[in-house]
C-alpha positions as CSV (number, residue, x, y, z in Angstrom):
1,M,11.2,7.6,-13.7
2,D,8.4,10.2,-13.7
3,K,8.4,13.4,-15.6
4,D,9.4,15.6,-12.7
5,A,12.4,13.5,-11.8
6,V,13.6,13.7,-15.4
7,E,13.2,17.5,-15.4
8,D,15.1,17.8,-12.1
9,L,17.9,15.5,-13.6
10,L,18.1,17.7,-16.7
11,K,18.4,20.8,-14.5
12,T,21.5,19.3,-12.7
13,P,24.8,20.4,-14.1
14,L,26.6,17.8,-16.2
15,D,29.6,17.7,-13.9
16,K,27.4,16.5,-11.0
17,R,25.7,13.7,-12.9
18,Y,28.9,11.8,-13.7
19,C,31.8,10.5,-11.6
20,R,34.8,12.9,-11.7
21,G,37.4,10.2,-11.5
22,L,38.3,6.5,-11.1
23,S,38.0,6.7,-7.2
24,D,34.4,8.2,-7.5
25,K,33.4,5.5,-9.9
26,V,34.9,2.7,-7.7
27,A,33.1,4.2,-4.7
28,M,29.8,4.3,-6.7
29,F,30.1,0.7,-7.7
30,Q,31.0,-0.4,-4.2
31,G,28.0,1.4,-2.8
32,K,25.7,-0.4,-5.3
33,S,27.4,-3.7,-4.5
34,D,26.8,-3.2,-0.7
35,S,23.2,-2.2,-1.2
36,H,22.6,-5.3,-3.4
37,K,24.3,-7.5,-0.9
38,Q,22.1,-6.1,1.9
39,S,18.9,-6.5,-0.2
40,Q,19.8,-10.2,-0.9
41,E,20.2,-10.8,2.8
42,T,16.6,-9.8,3.3
43,N,15.3,-11.6,0.3
44,P,13.9,-15.0,1.5
45,F,14.3,-16.4,-2.1
46,S,18.0,-15.6,-2.2
47,D,20.9,-18.0,-1.5
48,N,22.3,-15.2,0.8
49,F,19.2,-15.0,3.0
50,K,20.1,-14.5,6.6
51,K,18.1,-16.1,9.3
52,G,18.4,-15.9,13.0
53,P,18.0,-13.4,15.9
54,G,19.2,-9.9,15.3
55,K,19.0,-10.2,11.6
56,V,17.1,-7.6,9.4
57,S,15.5,-10.5,7.4
58,Y,11.9,-10.9,7.5
59,C,9.9,-13.7,5.8
60,P,6.1,-13.2,6.1
61,K,4.3,-16.3,7.5
62,K,1.2,-17.7,5.8
63,G,-1.9,-15.8,6.9
64,E,0.0,-12.5,7.5
65,P,-1.1,-9.5,5.5
66,G,2.2,-9.3,3.5
67,Y,2.3,-13.0,2.6
68,G,2.3,-13.6,-1.1
69,R,2.7,-9.9,-1.9
70,P,5.8,-8.0,-3.1
71,P,7.3,-5.4,-0.8
72,P,5.5,-2.1,-1.0
73,G,7.1,0.3,-3.4
74,S,9.2,-2.4,-5.2
75,K,9.5,-2.8,-8.9
76,T,7.7,-6.1,-8.6
77,E,4.7,-4.4,-7.1
78,F,4.8,-1.8,-9.9
79,R,4.9,-4.5,-12.6
80,G,2.0,-6.3,-10.9
81,L,-0.1,-3.2,-10.9
82,K,0.8,-2.4,-14.5
83,A,-0.1,-6.0,-15.5
84,H,-3.4,-5.8,-13.6
85,S,-4.3,-2.6,-15.4
86,H,-3.4,-4.1,-18.8
87,I,-5.4,-7.3,-18.2
88,S,-8.4,-5.3,-17.0
89,K,-8.4,-3.3,-20.2
90,E,-8.2,-6.5,-22.2
91,M,-11.2,-8.0,-20.3
92,L,-13.2,-4.8,-20.8
93,E,-12.5,-4.9,-24.5
94,L,-13.6,-8.6,-24.7
95,C,-16.8,-7.8,-22.8
96,E,-17.5,-4.9,-25.2
97,I,-17.0,-7.2,-28.2
98,I,-19.3,-9.8,-26.7
99,H,-21.9,-7.2,-26.0
100,E,-21.8,-5.7,-29.6
101,N,-21.7,-9.1,-31.4
102,A,-23.8,-11.3,-29.2
103,E,-27.2,-12.8,-30.1
104,Y,-29.9,-11.6,-27.8
105,S,-32.6,-14.1,-26.9
106,D,-35.6,-14.1,-24.5
107,G,-35.0,-12.4,-21.2
108,D,-32.0,-10.4,-22.5
109,V,-29.6,-13.4,-22.2
110,V,-26.5,-12.6,-24.1
111,G,-24.6,-15.3,-26.0
112,I,-21.9,-15.8,-28.5
113,S,-20.2,-18.9,-29.6
114,F,-16.5,-19.3,-28.9
115,G,-15.8,-19.7,-32.6
116,E,-17.7,-16.5,-33.5
117,L,-15.3,-14.4,-31.3
118,F,-12.5,-15.3,-33.7
119,K,-14.5,-14.1,-36.7
120,V,-15.3,-10.7,-35.3
121,K,-13.4,-7.8,-37.0
C-alpha cells in the first residue's frame, strides 16, 4: 500500500472499515472466495485451470510477448522488480569494491583475486 492509500484509509470513518454484522462478514468472505476461484481458473499453473472455447483463461505460447512474464500489475511482477533493484544495488556495490581494492597493471587492467574479495573490510 502506498502512502496516499494509507492516508485515505485513515480518513475513512471506523464504521465503514469493518463489517457491521455477521451477514456482511459472510458476504465479504464469499466475495473473496469467488474472486480467488475466478483467478485460479485463469492461472495456467492451477489445478482449476479451465481450457476450451469461451473460457476466460489465457496461456501465452512460446514466442509471444507475455510468455515467461508475470501478469502486468501483479504481486509477482512487483516482487520481480524489487528483486531486480536489490540485485542491481548489490552488483554496483561489488563493482565499487573491486574498483577501490583492485591492483592496476599496464593498460589500466583491473584485477583482484577471488580470495582478496573476502578479506576486504
